[in-house]
C-alpha positions in Angstrom: 112.0 145.1 120.4 115.6 143.5 119.5 114.6 141.3 122.1 111.0 140.1 120.4 113.4 139.5 116.8 115.8 137.5 118.9 113.1 135.3 120.7 111.5 134.7 117.5 114.3 133.6 115.6 115.1 131.2 118.7 111.5 130.1 118.4 111.9 129.3 114.4 115.8 127.8 114.7 114.0 125.5 117.8 111.2 124.4 115.6 113.3 123.8 112.5 115.3 121.5 114.9 112.6 119.2 116.6 110.1 119.1 113.0 112.8 116.4 111.4 112.4 114.3 114.0 108.2 113.9 113.5 108.8 112.6 110.3 107.4 108.6 109.6 109.8 106.1 110.4 110.3 103.6 108.2 108.3 100.4 109.2 110.3 97.4 110.8 108.1 94.5 109.3 107.0 93.9 105.9 103.9 92.3 106.4 102.8 92.2 102.5 98.8 90.7 102.8 99.3 88.7 105.9 96.2 90.6 107.2 94.1 89.8 104.6 95.3 86.6 103.8 95.1 85.6 107.8 91.6 87.2 107.7 90.1 84.9 104.7 92.0 82.0 106.4 89.6 82.4 109.4 86.5 83.5 108.1 86.8 80.5 105.2 89.2 77.9 106.7 89.9 76.1 103.6 93.4 74.1 102.6 93.2 76.6 99.7 93.2 79.7 102.1 96.0 77.7 104.5 98.3 77.2 101.4 97.9 80.7 101.0 98.6 82.1 104.3 101.4 79.2 104.0 103.3 80.9 101.3 103.0 84.8 102.5 104.4 83.5 106.0 107.2 81.7 103.9 107.8 84.8 102.0 108.0 87.0 105.2 110.3 84.5 106.2 112.7 84.4 103.3 112.4 87.9 102.3 113.1 89.6 105.7 116.6 91.7 105.1 115.9 92.4 101.7 113.2 94.3 101.6 113.8 97.9 100.3 112.4 100.8 102.6 112.1 99.2 105.8 114.4 99.8 109.0 117.3 97.8 108.4 115.9 95.7 105.2 113.2 94.2 107.7 112.6 91.6 110.2 110.1 88.4 110.5 107.2 89.7 111.9 106.5 88.1 115.7 104.4 85.4 115.4 105.1 84.2 111.6 107.2 81.0 111.9 105.0 79.7 114.9 102.3 80.6 112.4 104.3 78.6 109.5 105.5 75.9 111.8 101.6 75.4 112.7 100.7 74.8 109.3 103.6 72.6 108.9 102.6 70.8 111.7 98.7 70.0 110.6 100.3 69.1 107.5 101.8 66.3 109.5 105.4 67.7 109.2 106.2 67.8 112.3 110.5 68.1 111.5 109.7 71.3 109.7 107.4 72.5 112.3 109.7 72.2 115.0 112.3 74.2 113.3 110.3 76.9 112.9 108.7 76.9 116.4 112.3 76.7 117.3 113.2 79.8 115.1 110.5 82.0 116.7 111.7 81.1 120.2 115.0 82.4 119.2 113.4 85.3 117.3 111.5 86.4 119.8 112.5 84.9 123.3 109.6 86.3 125.1 107.8 83.7 123.2 109.7 81.0 124.7 107.1 80.2 127.3 104.3 79.6 124.8 105.9 78.2 122.1 107.6 75.2 124.9 104.4 74.1 125.8 103.9 73.5 121.8 107.0 71.8 121.0 106.3 69.5 124.0 103.1 68.3 122.6 104.7 67.8 118.9 106.9 65.0 120.9 
């Protein structure tokens, strides 16, 4: 009987030690309403929707590191710099587009192959 009690205590302590690791973690990115705005742009590619996506992208870029509740204050999600750069490119602002594409490669080195091809086409 003593052995069973000891086993139950050990099991209870083990569960108590493991449960905190199952708690939800803070999100890494602040997406705001990016998915809704991007979907609207894909569905209806108007200039207003493009401007709305650029505004959300710039908010994400400028707000990174300042958002409460995010891991380490948050980082810019992958592809957002490139998305904002592409919108600037479509508006004929090649200098700004280049800056954002370069920021994308700096933040996410795995995008370098793809984004460097885009930069070659800009020049």
